[in-house]
Every structure is written in C-alpha cells, then in structure tokens.
C-alpha positions in Angstrom: 40.5 10.4 -76.8 39.0 7.2 -75.2 41.9 7.5 -73.1 40.9 11.2 -71.9 37.8 10.3 -71.3 38.5 7.5 -69.1 40.8 9.7 -67.1 38.2 13.0 -67.1 35.3 11.1 -66.3 36.2 9.2 -63.2 37.8 12.7 -62.0 35.0 14.5 -62.5 32.7 11.7 -60.5 35.5 11.7 -57.7 35.4 15.4 -56.9 31.4 15.0 -57.0 31.6 12.3 -54.5 33.6 15.1 -52.0 31.1 17.9 -52.8 28.2 15.7 -52.2 29.6 14.1 -49.1 28.3 11.5 -46.7 26.6 13.1 -43.4 29.1 14.9 -42.1 29.8 14.9 -38.1 28.9 17.7 -36.1 30.6 17.9 -32.3 28.0 17.4 -29.6 28.8 17.1 -25.9 28.0 14.2 -24.0 26.4 13.7 -20.5 29.1 12.2 -18.9 29.6 15.3 -16.4 29.1 15.9 -13.4 29.6 12.4 -12.9 27.2 10.1 -10.4 28.5 6.1 -10.8 25.5 4.6 -8.6 23.2 7.3 -8.7 21.8 10.8 -10.1 21.9 14.3 -9.6 18.9 16.6 -10.1 19.7 20.2 -11.8 17.4 23.0 -12.1 17.0 25.9 -14.9 20.8 27.6 -14.6 22.7 24.8 -13.9 25.2 23.6 -16.8 26.6 20.2 -17.6 28.4 18.1 -20.0 32.1 17.3 -20.4 32.3 20.6 -21.8 29.4 22.2 -19.8 28.0 22.7 -23.3 24.3 21.7 -21.8 22.1 24.2 -20.2 19.1 23.2 -18.0 16.7 26.2 -19.6 13.4 25.4 -18.1 12.0 23.1 -14.9 14.7 20.3 -14.0 16.3 17.6 -15.1 17.8 14.3 -13.6 21.7 13.5 -14.7 21.2 9.5 -13.9 25.0 7.4 -13.5 25.0 4.4 -15.3 24.4 2.1 -12.4 21.0 3.9 -11.6 19.7 2.2 -14.6 20.3 0.7 -17.7 22.6 2.4 -20.0 22.2 2.4 -23.8 25.8 2.7 -24.4 27.9 3.1 -21.3 27.3 6.7 -20.8 25.1 8.7 -18.6 21.9 9.8 -19.6 19.0 12.2 -18.6 15.3 11.9 -17.2 13.9 15.2 -18.6 11.6 15.5 -15.5 13.4 15.8 -12.2 11.1 17.9 -10.1 9.4 19.5 -13.3 9.2 18.6 -16.9 12.9 19.9 -18.0 14.4 21.5 -20.8 17.9 21.4 -22.0 19.5 23.0 -24.8 22.7 22.9 -26.5 24.5 25.1 -29.6 25.8 23.0 -32.6 27.9 24.6 -35.4 26.0 23.5 -38.6 29.2 23.4 -41.4 26.8 24.2 -44.3 23.3 24.2 -45.5 21.3 21.3 -46.1 19.9 18.8 -44.1 21.0 18.3 -40.2 20.3 14.6 -38.6 19.8 14.8 -34.4 20.7 11.0 -33.4 19.6 10.6 -29.8 18.9 7.2 -27.4 14.9 7.2 -26.2 13.7 5.7 -23.0 11.8 6.6 -20.3 11.8 6.6 -16.5 9.7 3.6 -15.8 9.2 4.1 -12.2 5.9 6.5 -12.3 3.3 7.7 -14.6 2.8 8.9 -17.2 2.8 5.4 -19.3 3.5 7.2 -22.5 6.4 9.8 -21.9 6.3 12.8 -25.1 9.4 14.7 -25.8 10.0 17.4 -28.0 13.3 17.7 -30.2 14.0 21.6 -31.9 16.9 22.7 -33.7 16.1 26.2 -34.4 12.6 27.2 -34.8 11.9 23.7 -36.7 10.5 20.9 -33.8 9.6 17.4 -33.8 8.1 14.9 -31.1 8.4 11.9 -30.1 7.0 9.1 -27.5 8.0 6.1 -25.4 5.7 3.6 -23.7 7.5 2.2 -20.8 5.0 -0.8 -20.3 6.7 -3.8 -19.6 10.0 -2.0 -19.1 12.0 -1.6 -15.6 15.4 -0.2 -14.6 17.4 -3.2 -16.0 15.5 -3.1 -19.3 15.0 0.1 -20.4 14.0 -0.7 -24.2 16.4 2.0 -25.3 15.5 2.9 -28.9 17.9 5.2 -31.6 15.8 7.8 -32.9 16.8 10.0 -35.5 15.3 14.1 -36.0 16.0 15.0 -39.4 15.6 18.8 -40.0 16.1 20.2 -43.7 16.8 23.6 -45.4 19.0 24.5 -42.1 21.5 27.4 -42.9 25.2 27.3 -41.8 26.5 28.4 -38.5 25.6 28.3 -35.1 22.2 26.7 -34.3 20.3 25.8 -30.9 19.4 22.5 -30.0 16.6 21.8 -27.7 14.9 18.6 -25.8 12.1 18.9 -23.9 9.6 17.0 -21.6 6.2 17.8 -22.6 4.5 15.3 -20.0 1.8 16.9 -18.4 1.1 15.2 -14.8 1.3 17.6 -12.3 4.6 17.0 -9.9 6.0 14.7 -12.2 8.9 12.9 -11.6 9.3 10.3 -14.3 10.0 11.8 -17.7 11.1 11.1 -21.1 15.0 9.8 -21.0 17.3 10.6 -23.6 21.2 9.0 -23.9 23.8 9.9 -25.8 23.1 12.6 -28.8 25.3 12.9 -31.8 24.3 15.2 -35.2 25.5 14.8 -38.9 25.0 17.5 -41.6 24.3 16.4 -45.2 24.4 18.8 -48.3 26.9 20.8 -50.1 30.0 22.1 -48.6 29.8 26.5 -48.9 33.4 26.5 -50.0 33.5 27.1 -54.0 33.7 23.0 -54.7 30.2 23.2 -56.8 30.9 26.1 -58.6 34.6 24.4 -59.6 33.0 21.4 -60.1 30.8 22.6 -62.5 33.7 24.9 -64.1 35.4 21.4 -64.3 32.4 19.7 -66.2 31.8 22.5 -69.2 35.7 22.7 -69.3 35.7 19.2 -69.5 33.1 19.0 -71.9 34.4 21.7 -74.0 37.9 20.2 -74.5 36.3 17.0 -75.7 34.2 19.4 -78.4 37.6 20.5 -79.7 39.5 17.2 -79.8 36.7 15.4 -81.6 36.2 18.3 -84.5 39.9 18.1 -85.9 39.4 14.3 -85.9 36.3 14.5 -87.5 37.1 17.0 -89.9 39.9 14.7 -91.0 38.2 11.8 -91.3 35.9 13.6 -93.9 38.9 14.6 -96.2 40.3 11.5 -96.3 39.7 10.1 -99.9 37.4 6.9 -100.4 38.8 4.2 -101.1 37.9 2.5 -104.6 37.2 -1.1 -105.1 
C-alpha cells in the first residue's frame, strides 16, 4: 500500500500540473511588414499591416517605424500611435480557454514633440487599461523602452479583439505613445475535460486506497494477541 501511495500521488500531482499549466502562448502578429529599414510609413484607418496583415488601423492614423529611425527594443519595427492624428489599431487573438490573459508589449513614446507624457489604452474585448510614458530625458537613440503587461481576468474562450488606442489630446499631434512587439498568453484550466478527469482520478484513487486499507485493518484486528 505504501508503494501504491508513492505511485498514485505523484501521478495525480503530475496530471494537475498539466491541467493548471503555465501561461500558454497565444499567437499575435508582429509589426515587421511593411518593412521600412531607415524611415517610417503613415497608415490611415482601413489599412492592414503586420507579417500576416492581421493588424488593422481602425481610427486616425499611425506610423510604422523602421529599426533605424529610432532605437528598437528588440530589433523589430515599432509603432508610433499618432500618425497625422491619434490612432487606434486592432487585431483578433484566439483565447484557448477561460481564465486570465496577459498582454505583453514594449512601451515608449515619440520624443520629438509634445505632449511630454504619452497616454495609451489597451483593451481586450470590453475590458481596458491605460498606460503612460514620460519622454523627458529620452531621444531617438535612448527611447527608454519598458515591458508592460496588461492582465485581463475572467476572459472566455474564443476569438477576442485586442485594441491599442492613443489617448493623447494635443490638437494636430504627431508624436504619440510608441509600442513594440506584442505577445499574449493565457492562464487557466483547459476546457477539454481534464478537470473532470482529474477529479475522477482523485476520487477513484481515494476509493482504491480505502478498499486496500480496510481488509488489512480487519486482518490485523483478527490476529490473536500474543501472551507474554
């Protein structure tokens, strides 16, 4: 029985480690197309971009900035969220199961003009959060990129719209918040029956444990006591 316990418990814990896994990556398109090695291009509402054209400009305009125009955080192209006006971009990600979704992205700001503090909104479906970046002390060669994580809880499985929006309010602003490579991952319980299977294994294991213990206990009780 001790052998069974040593075999059963690690198996159950190992299965639990599969059901409640680490944050599982969700595919997100990047910003490397259209490619501008030494400058930038302005894209207005209705334009698609990204390696797989999965990003859409949905309001205003943005600049896709090449890696030589200013410092890149990771060697990939970046986005100035204010092209000729404050811009908004969207893509669709597929959330694999209900739970928490982390959206990771590089954040900076165009240091060439006002406002000093850039403001950005990040939304997943109807949930949103806002971020600011102060460009004071930064320039094109020292952008001060920081990795930010927007955490969205209670997300349902299925396609969801991921949105970045410039919240700068300077009229005619050309110098917005800047974002770099976006990634996402999901944390939760996969909706594939694994939870029910885990519970069934625990209950079955407990029943088997009791079934094996009972005859042994009764046998011990029936043994004659030794007289000294």
